[in-house]
N, C-alpha and C positions, 0 to 999 in steps of 0.2 A: 282195608285200611289204607294200603296206597291209594286206592283211589280215590276215597273221602280227602287224604291229604290232598291229593292232585287236583282237586275240583277246590279247596282251600286256597291251593296257591295261585291256581290260573285265575279267579275270579279276585282276588285279594292284589295281584299285580297287575291289572286292566290296564294297558297305555293309554285307553282313551277317555280315562275321567280326567275332569281339569285339575289344573294344579292350583287353581285361586277360587276361592269361595264369596271375594268381593264384589259380585253382581249387585249392580240394585234391586234387592227383590222386590221393593214396591212396583218396578217398572216389567212387567211379564214379556215384556217384548223381550227385552235385554234378558232375561232367564232362559227365555227359549234359545235365542241366538246364542248365548252360552253351551247351551245344553247339546244342539246339535252336533249332530257325528259322534257323540258320546255312549258309553256303557254304561247302563243302571243294573246293578246288582240287588237283588231282590230275594230278600232271605225268609224263610216262613216255614208252617209246616205242610207238609208235599203226601200227607195221605188219605188223599182222595182225587180220583185220576179224572173224573171232571172239573173240578179246580185248577188241577195242574194244566189240562189239556185247554181250558178258556184262556188264563195265564200264557201257556205256551205259543197259542194260532192268536186268537180274536186280541187280547188287550197286547201282546207285542205287535201284533199287525198294525193297530191303529198307533200306537204311539210312533213305531216304525214309520209308516206313512204319512203320520203327521207332522212329527218333530223331529225326525231322522237321527231315532235313538234305537238304540240297540237294547233290548230287558231280558235280562239273564235273571233266569229263575234260578234258586240253591236252594233244594228241602234240605229242615233242618228243623229238628227239635226246638221248642222256645227255649229250655232252658241250656241247650249247649249254645244257642244264637246268645243268648245271656251271657254265659259264660265268655263268648268270646268276643263281646264287646267289649267287656269288663278287661280282658287281659287286655286287647289292644290300649285300653285307657290307662290301664297299669304300667304298660311297657313302653307310653308316652307315647303312640303311634299318633301322628296329627291327619293321616291319610289312611281312615279305617276301610276294610276290605267289605262293610256292608254299607249299603247305600239306602237302600228300604227294607223296613221290617216289620211284619204281619203280628200284631202282640194286644195283648189286652187283659184287663184286670189287675190281679194281682202284679202281672210281670211288667205290665207297663207302670205301676206301683214303685216295683225294686228299682227298674229302668230309669225313672224320673227320680228318683231319691238318691240315687246314684251318680247322677248329672248325667248319665249317658244317653240324653236325648238333647233333640236340636230342636231350638224354637222359641217363644211360641211364632208360627209357620201360616195358620191356616189362613189368615186374612191376606194373605201373598197372592190367593190362590181364585184367578175369577169365576171358575164354576163353583167353587165354595160359597162365595159369594152372592153369585147368583140364584142356584138351585137347593141348597140347604135352608133348615130352618134354625138358625143359629141359637134360639132361646129356648129349642125343646130337649128336654134332660138328655134324651136317647145319645143328644151330640155332647152334651156338656159335661155329662157320666160316663165314666168307664166305671160297670159293677163299684158305684158308689164313690169312684175317684174322681174329682175333679179336675179336668185334662188340660184346661185352661192354654189353647193353642197346639199344645204339643202332639196330639193326635188326629187325623182328620177321618172320617166315619167310609169306611170301606164298603158292608153290606151288614146287613138284620137279619139275626133269624127268629123265630116265634116254636116254644115246644108246640106240638099237636102229638096226639094221640091216633091210632088207623085200627081200623078192622075191618073183615070183609063183608059187605051187607049181604050178599049171599051167604053168608054163613053161621052170620049173629046180625040179628035187624036191630036190637041195642046199639045204643050208645050212649054212654052214662055221660049223664052232665054234672056230677059232683063224684065226690067220693063215698060217699052214701049208695049210691047207685051202680058205684063201680063194686063195692062189695056184693053187691045182689048179683051183678055180673060174676063175678069171679065165683060165686057159688054156684050161680048156675052152669057154668063152665068151668066145673071145679077140674085142675090138674092143667089148665090151658091157657092160664093167664100167668104173667110173669115180667118181670123187668132187668135189665143189667145190675148190675152190684155194685153202688160205688165203690170207688170215685169214677166208674167208667162216667163219662160227660153226662151220655145222655139217662143213664140211670140216675144220677147223682138231681138230674133237672126235675125227675119224676117224684124224684124223692121231696124235693121244696114245692114242688106243684100241690103234692098232698099236703105241707107245710101251714101252704097259703089257702088252701078249700077251707083244711077245720079251724088253724090260727089264724089268718088273717098277716097279711105284710105290715099292718102298723104295729100290733103285737110284738113280731117278733125284732122291728125294729127298736123299741122301746129298751129292748134285754141289751141295745150295745154289742159290746163282741167281750163280753163277759161271758165265758162257756158255761157256768152252773146255770145264770141268768137265761141263756140258750137252752140248755136245757132242759129248765122247768120251761119255758115259754112254750117249745114245740113238744110236751110231752104226752097230749092229746093225740096227734100227728104220729108219733111212736107207737102211742101204744093201739092206734089204729092197723099201722103195717102190722104190728105183733098178732091181730085179730085176724089179719089178710092171712099168715103165714099157710093155715094148712089148708085152703082154696087155691095156693099157688101151683107153679109145676114143683113135681117131685116136695109137696108140702113145704115149701121155704126152706128145706133143708139145703139148697146148692141154688145158685142163678146163674144166669147167664153172665159169662166172663166178659161180655161186650154187647154193643150194638148190631155188631155185624152176626152173631148167632143168632139174636133173638130174631133179627129181620128174614135168616137162612130157617127158623124154626115155623116163623109167621107162613113164608113162602112155602113149608112142608107141612103145612095143617096140624104141627105138631101144637101151636098156639095161634090163637083168636084174637089177639090182640097185639103191635106191637107199635113204636111209637118213633118220633124225630125230631130234630130241634132244626132241622128244615123243615119249614112248612110244605114245601113244592115237591119234596121229595117223592113223593108216593105218586105223581103223575109222570115223572123219571123211570120209576121201578116200574110201572105200569108197562110205558113206554117199549121197556128194555126187555120185559116177559118177565120180569122177576117175581112182581105180583101180578094176582089175577086183576079184571078188566073193572069188577065189583069192588074191589078195595078202595076207601075213603076214608080220609083224615076227619078228624073232630076235634072239640076244645068242649072245657069246663065250662058252667055258663059262669062262674067268677072270674076267668078267664084263666090264661095260661102265660106263664115267666117268657120275656123278651130282653133280646140284649142287642147291642151292633157294635160288630168286628170292626178294629180299627188299623191304620197303618202309620207309619211313624218315619222318623228319620235320625239315624244315631247323630252325637255332637258331632261326633271325628268323621261324617261318612265324608268320602273324596268327591263324589259328586253330587252336591246338594242341589243346584242348581237342575239336573237331570232328574231327581228324586221327583222335586217340584213340581215340573213338567208332567213324569208318569201319575202323580196323587191328581192332578190337574184333569187329564184323561178319565182315570177312572173313576170324577168325579162328573164327566160327561154324561150327557143323557143318552147317545148312541151307547157308550160304554155298559150307564145301569141298566139298561133294558136288557142288552147283549146278556148281561151276568142274570138277569131276572128268568132268561128263558129256560126253563127246566132242563131242554137236551143240551144246554150249555151249561148251566148250574144249578139255576131254580134258585140264589140267593137274591133276597128281600130288598130293593131298592132302598139307597138313604136319601133322595132328590124328594122335596115337596113338592107334591103332584100339581098343585096351586100354582107354583110358580114357572112351569112348563107353558111353553107357547104350544098351540093347538098342533103342529106338526110333531112336535117333543110327546103331548101327552098322546099320540096315535102310535108311536113306537111300543108303550106299555099296554095300552088298550091292545093291540094286536099280537101281543106274546100268545102263543097258545099254552096255558097252564097245564092243559092234561086233563085227562079224569082225576075224580077224587079229590080236587085241591079247592081251599075253600079261598075264596076271591081275598085278595089282599082290606079289599074296605072292610069285609067283617072282620078278617082276622085281626086289623089294629084295633077294633071295638074292643077287643079282649083280650089287649095286650096288657100285662101287668110287669114290674120292674122287677130287674135283677135283684138278689141281694147282694150286701158288700162282699166284696172278694174274698175278705179274711173273714169272714162268716162261714163261707161255704165249707172250707176245710172241718169246722167245727160239727157242722151239721152231720157231714158224712161220716165223721167217727163217734160221734153218738149213734148213729144209725148201726155203724158196726157194731160197737159194743153192746146196742140194748135190740136191735132185730135180728142183725146177723146172728148174734150168740145167745137168741136167745132160742129155746124150746117152742116150736109151735102150740097154740093153744089149741087141745081138742074140745 
């Protein structure tokens, strides 16, 4: 706890942040001049070692070399970040300790509703205007919420399933084939229990494959209408239970546990919301070289993760400079490399110059990875953020709490 307090105190009291935010933001050269020599405090989830390393080494080096900005990453769960932002606002702090925040969906909606975010700001960013398809729904909406320039895209994700071709030659292309797959390899198929992020995504993909996105959306956010709409998918998951690991009486607590089960041959399938993760797992020796990712014929859910600037950020100019750096071809290509992170880029490939396209074309995605050009053809929109906890609650009451059908 003392260490935590010390971190918050030191980043909150940075002497390098500018004392004024009156810079002409429409002139980015002026923004960069104001940001030079400052420190930017970047708050966000710190639970992935490769992600942290990319921020600390690749991104931090880029902004130091190009903008003379010191980037300080502060790992913290988003609920704690929101509480900190709200607490500083309620305390009347005009110079908050957070300059940049990694944020998504329901949390973005909460922050925006409570006037905790600065914006709209994306049109100030040269790289946003140069490289991003601003008409794309992946950029205009965050889990169904309209962004209106208060967030900038950071990277993309898309759900994939993973098997080992040397163990199971099949790659189920829909939920019907997945049922037969589970029957054939009885006791060696499972998924993490929602609300684990990846397990929840698996359940939503089952809903999409059986029910369809449009039918689900027609239910709005009425819990009983959603329950009625997703009933065929929940019935399917109940039918699947007796063929699962431990007959569905229990589930892996998280995706890390399922990955370990797959690596130890206890499970013949795992899954990920990072479609390039299998390449990194193979390269690190965690998964066998014959592992591969696959998706359903109807597609799988993809989303975009974002970064925002608090309304009371001390260093808005520095934050804008860092976001512009993140949206550079060089940084997006670096982040795309599975050896660094494996995060899907948010730039429009057709807007890139030839030498910039080469940066992405030369990225060694590794074994078992679906090429981005193929993957994006199978990309489905995420559900609205307020629908997801309802789906998870329905799963917990109707699937987790039900006896397996014999």
